[in-house]
C-alpha positions in Angstrom: -12.1 -2.7 53.5 -10.6 -5.1 50.9 -12.4 -5.5 47.7 -13.9 -9.0 47.3 -12.2 -11.2 44.6 -15.5 -11.4 42.7 -16.0 -7.7 42.5 -15.4 -6.1 39.1 -12.1 -4.3 38.7 -12.5 -0.5 38.8 -11.7 1.2 35.6 -11.2 4.8 34.7 -11.5 5.1 30.9 -10.1 8.1 29.2 -8.9 9.0 25.7 -5.7 10.6 27.1 -4.0 7.4 28.4 -0.4 6.8 27.4 -1.5 3.9 25.1 -4.0 6.1 23.3 -1.6 9.1 23.0 1.3 6.9 21.7 -1.0 5.3 19.1 -2.5 8.7 18.3 0.9 10.4 17.7 2.0 7.4 15.6 -1.2 7.8 13.5 -0.5 11.5 13.3 3.0 10.8 12.0 1.5 8.3 9.5 -0.9 10.9 8.3 1.8 13.5 8.0 3.8 11.1 5.8 0.5 10.6 3.8 0.1 14.4 3.4 3.6 14.9 2.1 3.4 11.9 -0.3 -0.1 13.0 -1.4 1.1 16.5 -2.2 4.2 15.3 -4.1 2.2 12.6 -6.0 -0.4 15.1 -7.0 2.1 17.7 -8.1 4.2 15.2 -10.1 1.4 13.3 -11.8 -1.3 15.9 -12.1 -5.1 15.1 -11.8 -5.1 12.5 -14.6 -2.0 10.6 -13.4 -3.2 10.8 -9.8 -6.5 9.2 -11.0 -4.7 6.5 -12.8 -2.7 5.6 -9.7 -6.0 5.4 -7.7 -7.4 3.1 -10.5 -4.5 0.6 -10.5 -4.3 0.4 -6.7 -8.0 0.3 -5.9 -8.9 -3.4 -6.4 -5.5 -4.9 -5.2 -6.1 -3.0 -1.9 -9.6 -4.2 -1.6 -8.6 -7.8 -2.3 -5.7 -7.8 0.1 -8.0 -6.8 2.9 -10.6 -9.4 2.0 -7.8 -12.0 1.7 -7.1 -11.7 5.4 -10.3 -13.6 5.9 -10.8 -11.8 9.2 -7.9 -13.8 10.6 -6.1 -10.7 11.8 -8.9 -9.8 14.2 -9.4 -13.4 15.3 -5.6 -13.7 15.8 -5.5 -10.5 17.9 -8.2 -11.9 20.2 -6.6 -15.3 20.2 -3.2 -14.1 21.5 -5.0 -11.9 24.0 -6.8 -14.9 25.5 -3.9 -17.4 25.2 -0.6 -15.5 25.1 1.4 -18.7 25.8 0.5 -20.1 22.3 1.7 -17.0 20.4 4.5 -18.6 18.3 2.2 -21.5 17.1 -0.6 -19.0 16.4 1.7 -16.8 14.4 2.9 -19.7 12.2 -0.6 -21.0 11.7 -1.9 -17.6 10.7 0.9 -17.1 8.2 0.2 -20.5 6.6 -3.5 -19.6 6.3 -2.5 -16.1 4.9 -0.3 -17.5 2.2 -3.0 -19.9 1.0 -5.5 -17.1 1.0 -3.2 -14.7 -0.8 -2.7 -17.2 -3.7 -6.5 -17.6 -4.0 -7.2 -13.9 -4.0 -4.4 -13.1 -6.4 -5.8 -15.5 -8.9 -9.3 -13.9 -8.4 -7.8 -10.5 -8.9 -6.0 -11.6 -12.1 -9.3 -12.4 -13.8 -11.4 -9.8 -12.0 -9.4 -6.6 -12.8 -10.0 -6.7 -16.6 -13.8 -6.8 -15.9 -13.8 -3.8 -13.5 -11.2 -1.6 -15.2 -12.9 1.3 -17.0 -12.7 1.0 -20.8 -10.9 4.3 -21.2 -8.1 3.0 -19.0 -7.7 -0.5 -20.5 -4.0 0.3 -21.1 -3.4 0.2 -17.3 -4.2 -3.5 -17.1 -0.6 -4.8 -17.0 0.2 -2.3 -14.2 -3.0 -3.1 -12.3 -2.1 -6.8 -12.4 1.4 -6.0 -11.2 -0.2 -4.4 -8.2 -1.7 -7.7 -7.2 1.7 -8.4 -5.6 0.4 -6.2 -2.9 -2.0 -9.0 -1.7 0.6 -11.5 -0.2 2.7 -8.6 1.1 -0.1 -6.8 2.8 -1.7 -10.0 4.3 1.7 -10.9 5.8 2.2 -7.4 7.2 -1.3 -7.1 8.7 -1.2 -10.6 10.2 2.0 -10.0 12.1 0.8 -6.6 13.2 -2.3 -8.3 14.7 0.0 -10.1 17.2 1.3 -6.8 18.7 -2.2 -5.4 18.7 -3.7 -8.3 20.7 -0.8 -8.4 23.2 -1.0 -4.6 23.6 2.7 -4.2 23.0 2.1 -0.6 22.0 5.6 0.6 21.4 6.5 -2.3 19.1 3.0 -2.1 17.5 3.5 1.6 16.6 7.0 1.2 15.3 6.1 -1.6 12.9 2.8 0.0 11.9 4.5 3.2 10.9 7.4 1.6 9.0 5.6 1.2 5.7 4.6 4.9 5.5 8.1 6.1 6.4 9.6 3.8 3.7 7.0 5.0 1.1 7.7 8.7 2.0 11.5 8.2 1.4 10.9 6.6 -2.0 8.4 9.2 -3.1 10.9 11.9 -2.1 13.5 10.2 -4.3 11.1 10.1 -7.2 10.3 13.8 -6.7 14.1 14.7 -6.5 14.5 12.9 -9.9 11.5 14.7 -11.4 10.3 11.5 -13.0 6.5 11.7 -13.7 6.1 8.0 -14.5 3.2 6.1 -13.0 5.2 2.9 -12.9 7.7 4.4 -10.5 5.0 5.2 -8.0 3.7 1.6 -8.2 7.2 0.2 -7.7 7.7 2.5 -4.7 4.5 1.3 -3.1 5.4 -2.4 -3.5 9.0 -1.9 -2.4 7.8 -0.2 0.7 5.6 -3.2 1.5 8.6 -5.5 1.0 10.7 -3.4 3.4 7.9 -3.5 6.0 7.7 -7.3 5.6 11.5 -7.6 6.3 11.2 -5.5 9.4 8.2 -7.5 10.8 10.0 -10.8 10.0 12.9 -9.6 12.2 10.6 -8.4 15.0 8.8 -11.8 15.1 11.9 -14.0 14.4 11.6 -15.8 17.7 8.0 -16.8 17.0 9.0 -18.2 13.6 11.9 -20.1 15.2 9.8 -21.6 18.1 6.3 -22.0 16.5 4.8 -24.8 14.6 1.8 -24.4 12.2 -1.2 -26.6 12.8 -4.0 -27.6 10.6 -6.4 -27.7 13.5 -5.3 -24.2 14.7 -5.6 -22.9 11.1 -9.2 -24.2 10.9 -10.1 -22.6 14.3 -8.6 -19.3 13.1 -10.7 -19.4 9.9 -13.9 -20.2 11.9 -13.2 -17.5 14.4 -12.3 -15.1 11.6 -15.4 -15.6 9.5 -17.6 -13.1 11.3 -14.7 -10.6 11.1 -14.3 -11.3 7.4 -17.9 -10.3 6.9 -17.3 -7.1 9.0 -14.1 -6.4 7.0 -16.0 -6.8 3.7 -18.7 -4.4 5.0 -16.1 -2.0 6.1 -14.3 -2.0 2.8 -17.6 -1.6 0.9 -18.5 1.4 3.1 -15.0 3.0 2.8 -14.4 2.3 -0.8 -17.8 2.5 -2.5 -17.4 6.2 -3.3 -14.0 5.7 -4.8 -15.2 2.7 -6.8 -18.1 4.8 -8.2 -15.9 7.8 -9.0 -13.2 5.6 -10.7 -15.8 3.6 -12.6 -18.2 6.3 -13.7 -16.0 9.4 -14.1 -12.8 10.4 -15.9 -9.3 9.8 -14.6 -9.0 13.6 -14.0 -12.2 13.5 -11.8 -10.8 10.5 -9.9 -7.6 12.4 -9.2 -9.4 15.4 -7.9 -11.6 13.3 -5.7 -8.5 11.5 -4.3 -7.2 14.9 -3.1 -10.6 15.8 -1.7 -10.7 12.5 0.1 -7.3 13.2 1.6 -8.9 16.0 3.6 -11.8 13.8 4.5 -9.3 11.4 6.0 -7.7 14.1 8.1 -9.4 12.6 11.2 -7.7 9.2 10.5 -5.2 9.7 13.3 -7.9 10.1 16.0 -10.3 7.4 14.8 -7.5 5.0 14.0 -5.7 5.4 17.4 -8.8 5.1 19.5 -10.2 2.3 17.4 -7.0 0.3 17.9 -6.9 0.7 21.6 -10.7 0.3 22.1 -10.4 -3.1 20.3 -7.5 -4.2 22.5 -9.1 -3.0 25.7 -12.4 -4.7 25.0 -10.6 -7.9 23.9 -8.9 -8.0 27.3 -11.8 -6.9 29.4 -14.4 -9.5 30.5 -16.5 -7.6 33.0 -19.7 -6.3 31.4 -19.8 -3.1 33.5 -16.3 -2.1 32.5 -17.0 -2.9 28.9 -19.9 -0.5 29.0 -17.8 2.2 30.6 -15.0 1.8 28.0 -17.3 1.8 25.1 -19.5 4.8 26.1 -16.9 7.0 27.6 -14.4 6.6 24.7 -17.2 7.2 22.2 -18.5 10.4 23.9 -15.2 12.0 24.4 -13.8 11.1 21.0 -17.0 12.5 19.3 -16.6 15.8 21.0 -13.0 16.0 19.8 -13.9 14.8 16.3 -16.6 17.5 15.9 -14.1 20.2 17.0 -11.4 19.0 14.6 -13.9 18.8 11.7 -15.1 22.3 12.1 -11.5 23.6 12.4 -10.4 21.7 9.3 -13.4 22.8 7.2 -12.5 26.4 7.8 -8.9 25.8 6.7 -9.5 23.8 3.6 -10.4 26.7 1.2 -7.0 28.3 2.1 -4.8 25.3 1.6 -6.0 23.2 -1.4 -4.6 25.4 -4.2 -1.3 26.4 -2.5 -0.5 22.7 -1.5 -1.8 20.8 -4.5 -1.8 23.4 -7.4 -4.5 25.2 -9.3 -5.4 22.0 -11.2 -7.0 20.6 -8.0 -9.0 23.7 -7.1 -12.2 21.9 -7.8 -11.5 19.6 -4.8 -12.2 22.4 -2.3 -16.0 22.1 -1.8 -16.1 18.3 -1.8 -13.1 18.3 0.7 -15.1 20.6 3.1 -18.1 18.3 3.0 -16.0 15.1 3.4 -14.1 16.7 6.3 -17.3 17.4 8.2 -18.7 13.9 7.5 -15.4 12.4 8.7 -16.3 13.3 12.3 -19.1 10.8 12.0 -16.9 8.2 10.2 -14.1 8.5 12.9 -16.6 8.1 15.8 -18.3 5.2 14.0 -15.0 3.5 13.5 -14.1 3.7 17.2 -17.5 2.3 18.2 -17.2 -0.5 15.6 -13.7 -1.5 16.7 -14.8 -1.6 20.3 -17.8 -3.9 19.4 -15.4 -6.1 17.5 -13.1 -6.3 20.5 -16.1 -7.4 22.6 -16.7 -10.2 20.1 -19.7 -8.5 18.3 -18.6 -7.8 14.7 -22.1 -8.2 13.2 -23.3 -4.8 14.6 -20.6 -3.1 12.6 -21.4 -5.2 9.5 -25.1 -4.2 9.7 -24.2 -0.5 10.1 -21.7 -0.6 7.2 -24.2 -2.3 4.9 -27.0 0.1 5.7 -24.7 3.1 5.4 -23.3 1.8 2.1 -26.9 1.3 0.8 -27.8 4.9 1.7 -24.5 6.2 0.2 -25.1 4.3 -3.1 -28.7 5.4 -3.4 -27.7 9.0 -2.7 -24.9 8.8 -5.2 -27.3 7.6 -7.9 -29.5 10.6 -7.3 -26.7 13.2 -6.7 -23.7 12.2 -8.8 -25.0 13.2 -12.2 -26.5 16.6 -11.4 -23.8 17.7 -8.8 -20.7 15.7 -9.8 -18.1 15.3 -7.0 -20.0 17.6 -4.7 -23.0 15.2 -4.9 -20.7 12.3 -4.1 -19.4 14.1 -1.0 -22.9 14.6 0.2 -23.7 11.0 -0.4 -20.7 10.0 1.8 -22.0 12.3 4.6 -25.5 10.7 4.4 -24.0 7.2 4.5 -21.9 8.0 7.5 -24.9 9.4 9.4 -26.9 6.2 8.7 -24.0 4.0 9.7 -23.4 5.6 13.1 -27.1 5.6 13.9 -27.2 1.8 13.4 -24.0 1.3 15.5 -25.3 3.4 18.4 -28.6 1.5 18.4 -26.8 -1.9 18.3 -24.4 -1.0 21.1 -27.2 0.4 23.2 -29.3 -2.8 22.7 -26.4 -5.0 23.6 -25.5 -3.1 26.8 -29.2 -2.6 27.7 -28.9 1.1 28.0 -30.5 4.1 26.3 -28.9 5.4 23.1 -28.7 8.7 24.9 -25.8 7.3 26.9 -23.8 7.8 23.7 -24.8 11.4 23.3 -21.7 13.5 23.9 -22.9 17.0 24.1 -24.2 17.3 27.6 -22.7 19.9 29.9 -21.3 17.2 32.2 -19.6 15.4 29.3 -18.0 18.7 28.1 -16.8 19.5 31.6 -15.3 16.0 32.0 -13.5 16.3 28.7 -11.8 19.6 29.6 -11.0 18.3 33.1 -9.1 15.4 31.4 -7.3 17.8 29.1 -6.3 19.9 32.1 -5.0 16.8 33.9 -3.2 15.4 30.9 0.4 15.6 32.0 -0.1 14.0 35.5 -2.1 11.2 33.9 0.5 10.4 31.3 3.1 10.3 34.0 1.2 7.9 36.2 -0.6 5.8 33.5 0.7 2.2 33.3 -0.9 1.8 29.9 
């Protein structure tokens, strides 16, 4: 019997689709590049130099993400809804991005002297040089949003991974020259952004040739991006508050050690990043409420199972790899790294749910979760940082992640009008379904059109 035209399209969500796997393996390759560059940077610069690098890059990275004004998310949703206007939307978004980058660069020029720790005041010229990151990163992320919204996964993954590959090559050249100069690492970071810009310009050359910027479209983009700007600010605050506190309140050496510990905490980046990216795109292109619920709950349950297993495995490996990889100077990073790796299971799952809600046009749930999680983290840091040092900060991060995911699940359940228990991933049926999908992985990849 034919399905009526009004009936919702059947959907079979799974985390092992070709789109998810392609994005996951790209994220895994990005993370592998990050591991190698992190090890080389730590060994060349040592704890103090690594902490100084974190200090000069911290605020330019924050400002570059705020400078997007949420337009990257609004642009991805815009081209998903109206793909025929892609060239005009690209040009309008770049015009908005250039104006925003100038404003945020000026803000950074006057802000950085106020937030730079007194014992690192000599880093001010280098930190201001890093403000060149703002226009470069805004340009890169804006063009990446086009591929994201159109779900052109192969092109998306190629351009997304380009910066990390360029940076790895330049860091290897620095390592080969045995030059332990902080400036070289900063120039390598900026040069990699420039190369990524050139690649993305070439990829989008037809859009720039055929599109026309529009003031009206720019205003619409800013209006649509405003809720996402708030969500981005909350996300940055949640992700960077621990680094801000460590950089501001502790020595450069402690900041360098914490940067290494955080690298292990980011080990689940590949999973959370890939599924977050594809969840956003899938929810942006899906209008049926029932299918939205299935995508959101099934992806969350299955990914949380996987995250928990990866976190346990990694926490067992960390004590055996920190010193051999990074050197004895970073041995104090071991216990904080274990705690951060376990809390990363919550962070990865929360990111997937947050991105899915953004794709469904509900960014405020993520903002609420991030603000509450950040408040819990900050309060815990005040209580734990002084008596327990970096270990206390790691526990504060874990408590903040738990608070954030609790708010996200409650918000999603309220929107979908279902019980929060629908997001609980550890039932026997969920585990059985997960392993059935693993067993059927090859046939599904071969037949998946995604």
